[in-house]
N, C-alpha and C positions, 0 to 999 in steps of 0.2 A: 982771184980766190975770194977776195973780200967782197967783190961785187956779187958773186954767186951766193955767198953767205948772206949778204944783205937782202938779196932778192928772195932767197928761201925764207929768211926771217919774216920778210914782209908778207910773203904768201902764207906762211904759217899763221901770221897774225890775222890776215884776212880770213883764212879758213876758220881760225878759232872764233873770230868775231861772228862769222856766218853760222857756225855751229851753236854758239851761245844765243844768237838771235833766234835760231830755229828752236832751240830748247825753250827759250822764253816764250816763243809763240805757242809751242806745244803745251806748256804749263798753263798759259793763259786760256787756251782753247779748252783744256781739260777742266779748269776751274769754271769756265763759263758753262760747259756742258753740265757739270755737277750742280751749278746754281740753277740752271734751267730745270734739271730734274727735281731739285728741291722745291722750286716754285710750283712745278706741276703737281708734286705730291702735296704741297700745302693747299693748292687749289682743290685737289680731290678731297683732302681731309675737310676743307671748309665746306665743300658741297655735301659730303656725308653728314657733317654736323648740322648743316642747314636742313637736310632732309629729316634728321632725327628730331631737331627742334620743331619742324613743321608737324611731324607725326604726334609729338607730345602735345603741341598746341591743339591739334585736332582732337586728341583724346580728352584733353582737359575741357575743350569746348563741348564735346559730346557728354561728358560727365556732368558738366554744368547744366546742359540742356535737359538731361534725364532728371537731375536733381530738381530743377525748376518745374519740370512736368509733374514729378511726384508731389512737390509742394502744392502745385496748382490743383492736382487731383485731390489731395488731402483737404485743401481748403474748400474745394467744390463739395466733397463728401460731407464736411462739417456743415456747410451751408445747406445741403440737402437735408441733413438731420435736423437742423434748426427749422427748416421750412416744414418738415413732417411734424416736428413737435408743435410748431405753431398751428398747423392744420388740425392736429389732434386736440389742441387747446380750444381751437375755434369750434370743432365738432362737439367737444364736451360742453362748451359754453352754450352752443345751440340746443343741445339736449337739455341742459339745465333750464334754459329759457322756455323750451317746450313743456318741460315738467311744471315749471311755475305757471305757465299759461293754462295747462290742464288743471292744476290745483286751483287757480283763480276761477276757472270755469265751474269747477265743482263747488267751490265756495259760493259763487254767484247763484248756481242752481239750488244749493242748500238754503241760501238766504231767501231766494224767491219762494221755495217750497215752505220755509219757515214763515215767511210773510203770509202765504196762503193759509197755513194752519192757524196763525194768529187771527187772521180775518175770520176764518170759520169759527174759531172759539168765541170771538167777539159776537158773531151772529148768534151762536148758541146761547151766550150769556144774555144777549138782548131778548131772545125768544123766551128764555127762562124767567127773566124779569117781567116780561109781559104776561106770562102765564101766572106767575105769583100775584101780579097786580090784579088780574082777572079773578083769581081765586079769592083774594081778600075782598074784592068788590062783591063777589057772589056770597061769601060768608056774611058780609055786612047786611045783606038783604034777606038772610035766613030767618025762619021762625024758630021758636024754642024746640019744637018737635023735630024740625029738620036738623037743627044743630046737634040734638041728642043722637039722632040717627047717624050723622056724620062722625060724631065722636066715637060712637060704638064701632063703626066701620074701621076707623083708624086704630082704635085699641085692639080690635080683632086682628088687624094686619100686623101690628107690633107684636102681639102675643104669638102669632104664627111665625114671625121672624125669630123671636126668642126660642120658640119650640124647635125650629129648624136648627138654630145654633146649638141648642142642648143636644139634639139628635146627632148633629155633626160631631160635637165634642165627645159624645158617647161612642160614636163609631171610631173616632181617633183613639180613644182610650182602649177600645176593644182591639183595634189594630196593634197598638203598642203592646198590649198584653199578649196578643197572638204572636207578635214578633219575638217577645221575650220567651214565650213558650217554645216557639220554633227554634230560637237560638239555644235554648236549654236542651231540646231534643237532639239538635245537631251536635252540640258539644258533647252530650252524653254518648252519642253514637261514635263520634270521632275518638273519644277517650277509650271506649270499649273495643274499638276496631282500629288498631294501630299496626298497619302493614308496613314492613320495611321494603324500600325500593333500592335496587342496585342499578347504578348507571351502566347502560350498555356501552361497550366499546367496539371498535372495528378491527382490533388486532388481538391475537393470542400468542403467547410465548410458549414454545415447546423446548424443554430442556434436553440436552444431548449428553450421552455418557462421556464423550470426549470431542475435541475439535476435529479429529480425523473423520468423524461422521459427516461433517459438512461436505468434504470432498466426495464422499460416497453418495450423498443426497444430490449433489450437482451432476455427477456421472461424467462419462467421457463426452467431451464437447457439449456438455449441458443437456444430454438426452433425458436423464432422470428427472431433472427439475422441470423440463418442458413437458414431459409426460404427466408429471404430477399436477402442474398448473392446468393443462388441457383437460385432464380427467375431473379435477375437483372444481375448477373455475375460480380458484383463489390465488393470491399472489404469495409466493414463498420468498421471504427476504432473508438472505444469508449475508450477515455483516460481521463486524469485528467483535460482536458481543461474545464473550467466552462461554462455550458449552451451551449455546442457546441459538435458536432461530425463531423468526417471527412469521406468522401467517396472517394475511390481511384480506378481509372481504367485508363488504357492507351487509351481506346477507348472513345473519347469524346461523341459520340452518346449514348453509353451505360451509361456513367457517367451522362449525362443530364437526361436520362430516370430514372436512379436511384435517382438522386436528386429530380426530380419532384415527384417520388413515395414516397420518404421519407417525403417530405414536406406535401404531401397530407395525409400520415398516421398520422403525428403529428397534423395536423389540424383536422382530423376526430376523432382521439382519440381511435378508435377501432383497436387495433394492434394485429393481429393473422394471421397465415399463409394463410388462405383463403382470408382475406381482403388484404393482401400484394399482392397476385397474381392478384386479381381483379384490384387494383389500378395500378399495373405494366402494365397490358394490356391497361388500360385507358391512362396512360402516354405514352405508346408506340404509340398509335394512335395519340396522341397530337403532339409528335415529328415528326411523319410522315407528319402531316398537316403543321408543321412549315418548314419542308424540302421543300414542295411544294411552300409555300409562299416565302421562301428564293430564290428559283429558279426564280419565277415570279418577285420578287423585283430586282434581279440582272439583268435580261433581260431588265427591265424597266430603271434601272439606266444606263445601257450601251447603251440604245437606240437601242436595237436589238429586232426585231419583227418577228412574224411568225415562232417561234421555235416549233418543235415537242413537244407534251406533255411529252414524255419520256425524251427528251433532257432537258426540264425544270426541271423535277424531278431529273434527274442525276446531273444537275448543282446545284440544291439545296443541294444535299448530300455533295458537296464540302464545305459547311459551317462547317461541322464537320470533315473535313480532313485537316491535317497540313503537310507541307513539310519543314523539318529543322526548325520547330517552327513557320513557316509562314502560316497563314490561306489561304488555296488554293482558296477559293471563293473571298476573298478580293484581292488576288494576280491576279486572272483572270480578275476582274474588272479593276484593275490598268493596266494590260497589254492591255486590250481593249482600255482604254482611251489613253495610251501612243501611241499605234499603230495608233489610229485615228488621234491624233494631228500631229504625224510625217507624216502620209499619206497626211494630208491637206497641210502641208508645202511643200511636194514634188509633189503635184498634182496627187497623186495616188488615188485609190478607197477607200474612207474613210469608207463607209458602209461595204465593204468586210473586211477591216483591223480590224474594231471594232468587227465584228461578229466572225472572226477567232481568235482574241485575247481573246474574252470571252470564246470560246469553246476549246482553245488550250490544256487545261489540263483536258478535259472531261474524259480521260481515267483513271485519278487518283481516280475517284469515284468507279471504278470497277476493279482496277488493282490487288486487293487481290482475285478476283474471276476468273480472266482470266490470263493465262500465257503470258508473253511478256512485252516489254517496254510500258510505258503508252502512248507514242506518237502514236505507231502503234495501240494500243487498242482504243484510242480515235478516230483515223482516221477511223478505221473499224466501230465503233459505229456511227460516223457522216455520213458515207456513207450509212449505213443501215437506218438511220433516214431521208434520203432524202436531205442531204446537198449537195451543188454544188461541182464539182471536185476542184475548186479553194480553197474552204474552207477546203476540205479534205487534199489538198496538203499543205496548211499552217500548219495544225495540225501535219501531219506526218513529216514535215521538221523543226519544231521549235527547235529541239535539234541536227540538223545536221545529223540525220540518213539517210535522203534523201536530195540530193542537191536541193537548192532553185531554182525554175524556174521563180518566179514572184517577183516583188518589194514588194508586200504585205507580202509574205512569209518571206522575209528578215526583214521587219519591225516587224513582229510578233516575230521573233527570237531575234531581238535587244531589243524589249520591254520586253520580258521575261527575258533577261539577265539583263536589267536595274532594273527591279522590284526585282529580286532576289539578285542582287549584292549591293544594297544600304546598307550602314552601319546600322546594327541592324535589318535588314529584316529577317535574318535567323539564326538558331542555329543548329549546328551539333549534339549536345548531345541528344536532345529530339528525333530527327529523328532516330538516331541509337538505342535508347532505345525502341522506338515504333516498329521498325523493328524486334528487338530481341523478343519482346512479341508476335508480329504477327507470327513470325517463330515458337514459342512454340505452339501456337494454331493450326498452319498449320500442324505441325507434328502429333499432337493428332487427328485432324479431319480426317487425311488420313486413319485411322484404321476403320475396319468394326464394325458397331454397335454403333459408337460414335454419339450421338445426338447433344450435344453442348459442347463447351470447353471455359473455362474462365481462362486467365492468371491473377493471383492476387499477392498481396504482393510484388509489384515491380518486378515481374518475378521470385520470389523465390518459388512460389507455382502455380501449374496448376491443375484446377479442371475439370475433364472429366465426363460429364453426359452421361451415356450409355442407350441404349434401353433395358429394362429388359427382353423382349421376345427374344432378340438376344444374349445378354451377361449374363451368369449366374455368381454365386458367384465365382466359380473356375476360369473361364476364365477372370474374372475381375482382379484377381491377376496377371495372365499371361499378360494381356493387360497393366497393370501398369508397369510391368518390361520391356516389349517391348518398351513402350514409353520412359521410363527413359534411356534405352540403346541407342535409336535413338537420344535423346537429347545430350547424352554424345559424340556420334560419329560425329554429324553434327553441333554442336553449340559450341561457346565459351561464357562463362558467369562467373560472379564472384560468389564465394560461392557454394551453392548447390541448386537444384531445387526439390521441393517436388511434386510428382505426386500423386494425389488423384483421384481415380476412384469411382464415386458415382452411385450406382444402386438403384433405388427407384421404388417400385410397389405401385400403387394407386387403391383403390376400391371406386367407386363413385355410390351413389344411392340417389334418391330424395324421400322425404316424401311429399305425396300429401294429 
């Protein structure tokens, strides 16, 4: 029993030892496996960190490369600028040297020419000395009679020179007295004839009964304002000004017709395209009557009678014509009065001077229709209207294009200069502006199929009304381009000019 127990104890001890060894082996293997895993993970982490560090190093290298490249480019640009500046300085220095060389050449040429002049004067002096020496030798050999004759000849020459000096002085005194007298006559004429001049403008303001009228003037989708501008050829400006609108046009006749039309529309209250056209035609007839009345009133004020009816009508058109900001009709009246006063002072033909003075700018009423200077145009018109040759001569000579042959022609020229030259009588700016707008219209009107042309918006826009039966939609585009090209090649103007070709077809029928 004891043996079996001892054997069992030994076996149990051996089994326990084996189990403990196995457990120790298992624990050791487990720890080794974990250590291997940790080593593998550490290796992987080290590899990842190595890759990250490599990428960061590459990025830093690229940034450094880009930075160095930019620095090199900036340095190269700076060097290029320095080289260009150096080249410019060299060019400037070369030009300066060239100018100095030219200046030295000119000075050398001047010195050589001056030396030649000095030599020529020395030769002249030597020749003069030789002549004087010969003269003295000749006089030393003269007899008493020859000396007396020579003395008389020299005294006669001296007296003739003194007489010429006296005559010249007398002529100068006479001229001074004549100038005094002329200034006195001119001053007297200016004092007696003092005409006021009103500066012409290119806009007129029309007052409205209320601001609601602005909407009615514009109309639905702007049809009323378009119809008004197309009919009158002026620009209607509707802005924030309370109870007022502005109409603008460089042509005063057209602006007056537009103003009358607009006022009649406001008073009538019926504002639509048909009514606009009707009132425009009525206003146009009214202005034509005013032109006739203005011509008759001018001839009455100037005391000039028996004028041809066409001359009176043409004279009345000058009421709406300006020259350098000066109203031409008022200017013509002033010239007539000035010429008449000066003619009375000088004893010339007063009636002739007044008549020629009134008609001297007659050509300005039609100079936009006929080629040539207004003096020649007016002379031809006066000749066709039955004026005398003396009147025609005064008209064509008042700007010096033809030499004055009569006292009255000189007086008309002087009166014209006096009236135009008085302070504040004229302005250059407006005349240049009007000529530019007239040139715009002239270029457009020269094309085939153009019915009417209006320069608007202070010359920034030109509206060309064409005949629909002559110009179709396709040729209208070509026409606009051709007009724009001609304006670019023939004119100088600020900004740009808008060319608008308007082709409109109308169908009219009456309900009976």
